[in-house]
Structure formats: structure tokens, C-alpha cells
PAMARLO-65428 format. One record per residue (C-alpha): residue number from 1; x, y, z. Coordinates in Angstrom, 3 decimals, padded with zeros to 6 digits. Layout:
BEGIN
     n         px         py         pz
   NUM          X          Y          Z
...
end
This chain:
BEGIN
     n         px         py         pz
     1    124.792    132.827    123.043
     2    125.281    130.594    125.889
     3    121.887    131.194    127.282
     4    120.277    130.201    123.727
     5    122.781    126.587    124.133
     6    121.040    126.699    127.836
     7    117.618    127.006    126.337
     8    117.663    124.692    123.710
     9    119.947    121.801    126.612
    10    116.612    122.456    128.294
    11    114.491    121.652    125.845
    12    116.154    118.998    124.375
    13    116.492    117.103    128.855
    14    112.033    117.803    128.882
    15    111.795    116.438    125.759
    16    113.544    113.482    126.509
    17    112.243    113.406    129.584
    18    108.830    113.124    128.207
    19    109.294    110.524    125.542
    20    111.277    109.217    127.984
    21    106.992    108.621    130.319
    22    105.112    108.762    126.715
    23    107.114    105.280    125.607
    24    106.330    104.333    129.759
    25    102.791    104.967    129.421
    26    102.408    103.861    126.354
    27    103.850    100.255    127.884
    28    101.434    099.821    130.442
    29    098.693    100.264    128.472
    30    099.564    098.009    126.030
    31    099.542    095.680    129.413
    32    096.458    096.430    130.576
    33    095.136    096.164    127.186
    34    096.835    092.540    127.223
    35    095.446    091.652    131.020
    36    091.953    092.729    129.452
    37    091.943    091.419    126.334
    38    092.569    087.559    128.619
    39    089.935    088.156    131.431
    40    088.028    089.073    128.541
    41    088.986    085.709    126.888
    42    088.661    083.411    129.945
    43    086.055    085.123    130.795
    44    084.090    083.642    127.940
    45    085.742    080.104    128.350
    46    084.093    080.270    132.155
    47    081.156    081.811    130.599
    48    080.425    078.776    127.450
    49    081.271    075.507    129.407
    50    079.053    076.634    132.423
    51    075.918    076.074    129.159
end
């Protein structure tokens, strides 16, 4: 029974670590997406001002 609890604890810790990493990565993806949108908008504004 103690071995089973140890295995469950290890699985939960690994799941927690993956969840934290995935959450952080999700934030990074959203940040990169925001930077891309801002760059696109700035490119459109600068491109239309040259006309």
C-alpha cells in the first residue's frame, strides 16, 4: 500500500510540474501572439502613411 501511495504522489507531482510548465508556456505563446499583432498593426500604419 505504501508503494502505491508513493506512485500516486509521484504521478501527481509530475502532473503538477507539467501543468505549471504548460501554463507558463501558454503565457509565453499569448505574449508572442500579442507582439505579432502589435507588429502587424504598426506595419500597416507605417505602410499606409507612406502613401
